[in-house]
C-alpha positions in Angstrom: 12.5 6.0 33.1 11.9 6.9 29.6 8.4 5.7 28.4 7.5 3.8 25.4 6.2 5.6 23.1 3.1 4.8 20.6 1.8 6.4 17.5 -2.5 6.0 17.6 -4.1 4.4 15.7 -7.3 6.0 16.2 -7.9 9.8 18.2 -11.3 10.9 19.2 -11.5 14.3 21.2 -9.0 13.1 24.5 -9.1 10.0 24.0 -6.4 7.8 21.6 -6.8 4.0 20.7 -3.7 1.1 19.4 -6.1 -1.3 17.6 -5.0 -4.4 15.6 -1.7 -5.9 16.6 -0.8 -2.6 18.4 -3.4 -3.8 20.8 -2.6 -7.2 20.8 1.0 -6.6 21.3 0.3 -4.3 24.4 -2.0 -6.3 26.1 -0.8 -9.7 25.6 2.7 -9.5 25.5 3.6 -6.1 27.6 0.3 -6.8 30.0 -0.7 -3.3 30.0 -3.0 -2.4 33.1 -5.6 0.2 33.6 -3.6 3.8 34.8 -0.4 2.7 33.5 1.4 5.6 31.8 2.7 5.4 28.0 3.6 8.7 25.5 1.6 8.6 22.6 1.5 10.2 19.3 -1.4 11.8 18.0 -0.1 13.5 14.9 1.2 16.4 15.0 2.4 16.5 18.7 3.0 13.9 21.6 1.1 13.4 24.7 1.0 11.7 27.9 -1.5 8.5 27.5 -3.0 6.9 30.6 -4.9 3.3 30.1 -8.7 3.4 30.6 -9.2 -0.1 28.9 -7.3 -2.8 28.0 -8.5 -5.9 25.5 -6.4 -7.7 22.5 -8.1 -5.5 19.8 -8.3 -2.0 21.4 -6.4 -0.4 24.0 -8.3 3.0 25.3 -6.0 5.8 26.5 -7.1 9.4 28.0 -4.5 11.7 26.9 -3.1 14.3 29.1 0.2 16.7 29.1 2.2 17.5 25.7 5.5 16.0 25.8 7.7 18.7 24.3 9.6 18.0 21.5 12.9 19.5 19.4 11.6 20.6 16.2 13.8 19.3 12.8 14.7 20.0 9.5 12.5 18.2 6.7 14.3 15.7 4.9 12.5 13.8 1.8 14.6 10.8 0.1 13.4 9.7 -3.1 14.8 6.3 -3.5 15.3 4.5 -6.6 13.9 0.7 -6.0 16.1 -2.0 -5.4 16.4 -5.2 -4.0 13.6 -5.4 -1.9 15.4 -7.1 1.5 18.0 -3.9 1.2 15.1 -1.1 0.2 13.5 -1.8 3.2 16.5 -2.2 5.7 16.9 1.8 4.0 13.3 2.5 5.1 13.4 1.6 8.5 16.9 3.3 9.1 16.0 6.2 7.0 12.4 6.6 9.2 15.1 6.7 12.3 17.1 9.2 11.0 14.0 11.4 10.5 12.9 11.9 7.4 9.8 13.2 6.3 8.4 11.9 2.9 10.1 8.6 1.2 9.2 8.4 -2.4 10.1 4.9 -4.4 11.0 6.0 -7.8 11.3 4.0 -10.7 14.7 4.6 -12.5 16.3 3.2 -16.1 18.4 0.7 -13.9 15.6 -0.7 -11.9 15.3 -4.3 -12.6 12.2 -4.8 -14.7 10.8 -7.6 -12.2 11.1 -4.8 -8.9 9.7 -1.9 -10.9 6.7 -4.5 -11.6 6.0 -5.6 -8.2 7.2 -2.3 -5.9 3.4 -0.8 -6.1 2.5 -4.2 -3.9 5.0 -3.5 -1.6 4.0 -0.2 -0.3 1.9 -1.5 2.5 4.6 -3.6 3.7 6.9 -0.5 3.4 4.8 1.8 5.1 4.3 -0.6 8.1 8.2 -0.7 8.5 7.7 2.5 8.4 5.2 3.1 11.3 7.3 0.4 13.2 10.7 2.3 13.0 9.0 5.3 13.7 7.9 4.0 16.9 10.9 2.1 17.6 12.6 5.5 17.5 10.2 7.6 19.4 9.0 9.7 16.3 6.1 12.2 16.7 4.6 11.2 13.1 5.4 8.1 10.7 7.3 9.3 7.1 5.0 9.1 4.4 5.7 6.7 1.6 4.3 7.6 -1.6 3.1 5.3 -4.1 6.1 4.6 -7.0 6.4 7.3 -9.3 8.4 7.4 -12.7 11.6 9.5 -12.5 9.9 12.3 -14.3 7.4 12.7 -11.3 10.2 13.0 -8.6 12.1 15.9 -10.8 9.2 18.0 -9.7 9.4 17.1 -5.9 9.9 19.5 -3.3 11.7 23.2 -3.0 14.5 23.7 -0.8 17.7 22.3 -1.1 17.1 19.4 -4.2 20.2 16.9 -4.4 20.8 14.0 -6.6 23.4 11.4 -5.3 25.8 10.8 -8.0 29.2 8.5 -8.5 30.2 11.1 -11.7 30.4 13.7 -9.4 34.0 15.0 -9.0 33.6 18.5 -7.4 30.9 19.2 -5.2 30.8 17.1 -2.1 27.0 16.3 0.3 28.2 18.9 3.1 28.9 21.8 0.7 25.5 20.6 -1.3 23.5 21.4 2.0 22.6 24.5 2.4 23.4 26.1 6.0 19.5 27.0 7.5 17.8 25.4 5.0 14.2 24.2 6.3 14.6 21.2 3.9 16.0 19.0 1.9 15.1 16.2 -1.1 17.6 13.9 -1.8 17.5 11.3 -4.4 19.3 8.2 -4.8 19.9 6.1 -8.2 19.7 1.9 -8.2 22.1 -0.6 -8.3 24.4 0.6 -11.3 23.6 4.2 -10.7 21.7 7.4 -12.7 22.2 7.1 -16.2 23.3 9.7 -18.0 20.3 11.1 -19.4 18.6 11.0 -15.8 21.0 12.8 -14.4 20.5 15.8 -17.2 17.5 15.9 -16.8 17.7 16.4 -12.9 20.3 19.3 -13.6 18.0 20.9 -16.1 15.3 20.5 -13.5 17.6 22.4 -11.1 19.0 19.9 -9.2 21.9 19.6 -7.8 24.1 16.8 -8.3 26.4 16.0 -5.1 29.2 12.8 -4.0 29.3 11.2 -1.0 33.0 10.0 -1.6 35.2 8.4 -3.5 34.2 4.9 -1.9 31.6 2.9 -4.2 28.4 2.1 -1.6 25.6 -0.1 -2.2 22.3 1.9 -2.9 21.0 1.3 1.1 24.4 2.7 2.5 24.5 5.6 0.6 20.7 6.5 1.1 21.5 6.2 5.2 24.8 7.8 5.0 23.6 10.7 3.0 20.5 11.0 5.4 22.9 11.4 8.4 24.9 13.5 6.9 21.6 15.9 6.1 20.4 15.6 9.0 23.8 16.4 11.2 24.4 19.8 9.2 20.3 20.8 9.3 20.1 20.4 12.8 22.8 22.0 14.4 
């Protein structure tokens, strides 16, 4: 039987703790008991955790053996801010697919009211990522960065850097992802896509432009599809 996994809120030596909503759910909904075992993600690894004490504000675990995990390639996504309900869905699903970092980007076609409100949504996006990481049994929660302007996003990362573009006709994403690469950064435009000068800036900064095919996809669909394709290639 697969053990439920939790991401520790606090770690001290050989003890880990769940607090707040985490603790209340485990104590009051799941009715955890002393001695019950769960898998506990502690930042860089997952360990078997045995419940030592339970109350609605704090659940304490004694940490045991390390649970083996397969390594995966590092994928970062730079997602231009779009309608928040769809943005949340994209963040949740990209987390489930294993991305390491999510960077909200303010692009030229990002709606002004969304750009203005984006910084106030970051904590909610981080909570969604943490919940999705636990649900999908990840070792770590992806970093959700503060919103960045395009000129900041252009300098992201090493490895393969790919901007997804409907204007690209010659190179598809599968061929753009370098086999054996240990890191990839994917950039996605907002609803309405990238402007020509933005694509030119990506090219000047050394990014490769790639396509997901002839279909016109919603922003959140494009992000999820591209991450799934990239992960399937990198983790072969």
